[in-house]
C-alpha positions as CSV (number, residue, x, y, z in Angstrom):
1,M,25.2,31.5,2.3
2,K,24.7,27.9,3.2
3,T,27.6,25.9,3.6
4,K,27.6,22.1,2.8
5,G,28.3,19.6,5.6
6,Y,30.4,16.8,5.3
7,Q,29.8,14.3,3.5
8,T,29.6,10.5,5.0
9,S,32.6,9.4,3.3
10,E,34.1,12.8,4.2
11,F,33.6,12.3,7.8
12,W,35.2,8.6,7.6
13,F,37.9,9.4,5.6
14,T,38.8,12.3,8.3
15,L,38.1,9.9,11.0
16,V,40.7,7.0,9.7
17,S,42.9,9.9,8.8
18,F,43.2,10.7,12.6
19,I,43.7,7.1,13.6
20,F,46.3,5.9,11.5
21,S,48.1,9.3,12.7
22,G,47.5,8.6,16.1
23,L,48.9,5.3,15.4
24,F,51.9,6.8,13.2
25,L,52.7,9.5,15.8
26,A,52.3,6.9,19.1
27,G,54.9,4.4,16.9
28,I,52.6,1.5,16.7
29,I,52.7,1.9,12.9
30,T,56.4,3.3,11.5
31,E,57.0,3.7,8.0
32,S,55.3,6.7,6.5
33,D,54.0,4.3,3.5
34,T,52.0,1.3,5.5
35,K,50.3,4.5,7.1
36,D,48.9,5.8,3.8
37,T,48.4,2.6,2.4
38,L,46.1,1.7,5.4
39,I,44.6,4.7,5.0
40,T,43.8,4.6,1.6
41,V,42.6,0.6,1.8
42,V,40.4,1.4,5.2
43,T,38.4,4.7,3.2
44,H,37.9,2.3,0.6
45,A,36.5,-0.2,2.5
46,V,34.2,2.2,4.7
47,E,33.0,3.9,1.3
48,S,32.1,0.3,-0.2
49,I,30.1,-0.5,3.0
50,I,28.6,3.0,3.0
51,L,27.4,2.4,-0.8
52,I,26.1,-1.2,0.2
53,G,24.3,0.3,2.9
54,G,22.6,3.0,0.9
55,Q,22.0,0.2,-1.8
56,S,20.4,-2.0,0.9
57,A,18.3,0.7,2.1
58,I,16.9,1.6,-1.6
59,F,16.3,-1.8,-2.5
60,Y,14.7,-2.3,0.8
61,R,11.9,0.0,0.1
62,Y,11.9,-1.0,-3.1
63,I,10.5,-4.3,-2.1
64,Q,8.5,-3.0,0.4
65,G,6.7,-0.8,-2.6
66,R,6.5,-4.2,-4.4
67,N,4.8,-5.7,-1.1
68,K,2.0,-2.7,-1.2
69,Q,1.3,-3.1,-4.7
70,K,1.1,-7.3,-4.6
71,A,-1.4,-6.7,-1.2
72,S,-3.4,-3.7,-3.1
73,E,-3.4,-6.4,-6.3
74,E,-4.9,-8.6,-3.9
75,H,-7.4,-6.7,-2.3
76,R,-8.8,-5.3,-5.2
77,R,-9.3,-8.8,-6.7
78,E,-11.1,-10.0,-3.8
79,L,-13.0,-6.9,-3.8
80,E,-13.7,-7.5,-7.3
81,D,-14.8,-11.3,-6.4
82,Y,-16.9,-10.0,-3.6
83,V,-19.0,-7.4,-6.3
84,G,-19.4,-9.9,-8.6
85,V,-17.6,-7.4,-11.4
86,D,-17.1,-10.3,-13.6
87,K,-20.9,-10.8,-14.2
88,E,-23.4,-8.4,-16.1
89,Y,-27.2,-8.5,-15.0
90,S,-29.8,-7.1,-17.0
91,T,-31.9,-7.3,-14.1
92,I,-31.6,-8.3,-10.6
93,N,-34.3,-10.2,-8.1
94,I,-34.2,-8.5,-5.1
95,N,-35.5,-10.6,-3.2
96,T,-32.4,-13.2,-4.0
97,A,-30.2,-11.1,-4.5
98,S,-26.3,-11.5,-2.9
99,M,-24.4,-8.8,-1.1
100,G,-22.1,-9.1,-4.2
101,E,-25.4,-8.1,-6.7
102,L,-26.8,-5.7,-5.0
103,I,-23.7,-3.8,-4.6
104,Q,-23.5,-3.7,-8.6
105,L,-26.9,-1.5,-8.6
106,P,-26.2,2.6,-9.3
107,H,-25.6,4.0,-6.0
108,I,-25.5,1.0,-3.6
109,G,-22.4,0.3,-1.4
110,P,-22.0,-2.2,0.9
111,A,-23.7,-0.7,4.1
112,T,-27.1,-0.2,1.8
113,A,-26.5,-4.3,0.4
114,E,-26.8,-4.9,4.2
115,K,-29.7,-2.8,5.2
116,I,-31.6,-4.8,1.7
117,V,-30.7,-8.4,3.3
118,Q,-31.3,-7.5,6.6
119,H,-34.9,-6.2,5.5
120,R,-35.4,-9.3,3.8
121,Q,-34.5,-11.6,6.7
122,Q,-36.8,-9.6,9.1
123,N,-39.6,-8.4,7.1
124,G,-39.6,-11.6,4.6
125,E,-39.6,-10.9,0.5
126,F,-40.3,-7.7,-1.0
127,E,-44.2,-8.0,-2.1
128,Y,-43.8,-4.0,-4.1
129,I,-40.6,-3.2,-5.4
130,E,-41.8,0.5,-3.8
131,Q,-41.3,-1.4,-0.7
132,L,-36.9,-0.3,-1.1
133,I,-37.8,3.8,-0.2
134,D,-38.7,2.6,3.0
135,I,-34.6,1.2,3.9
136,N,-32.1,4.1,5.1
137,G,-30.0,5.3,2.4
138,I,-32.1,4.6,-0.5
139,G,-34.4,7.7,-1.4
140,G,-36.3,9.0,-4.7
141,S,-33.1,9.3,-6.4
142,T,-31.8,6.3,-6.0
143,Y,-35.2,4.4,-6.5
144,K,-35.1,5.9,-9.8
145,D,-31.2,5.0,-11.0
146,I,-31.8,1.3,-9.7
147,L,-35.6,0.7,-10.8
148,P,-34.3,-0.6,-14.6
149,Y,-32.3,-2.6,-12.9
150,I,-34.3,-4.6,-10.2
151,T,-37.4,-7.1,-10.0
152,I,-39.1,-9.2,-7.6
153,H,-39.9,-12.1,-9.8
């Protein structure tokens, strides 16, 4: 059977008792009532310090959690602004679309959107929508899924 170890307050109470008992035996504290009063006062002070320390640790963790939550909300808002989630497009011109507009297409992430923009910069505008299949990351099924949403005019 596993026995329960010392609680922090029990440890400090025991330590304070030993210290004051030693001071009493050494003759520094002469009255028994004074020793008991000092033990009680110091024990309560130590327990208060332990309690405040524990509450401070819990409060610190709470603040850290809130800061992480705020940071993730800020990142989400930045991503929404970047992606343009608040905008709706019936069709997107792949010759003029920004990365944020391209990312809204089905199965098109930031890397593929960047490849589309780079393709335009290196080869000029798309003459045919089918040229998207030449871009690494856009296969036949992706092409079929984005076809209703894209144009070149």
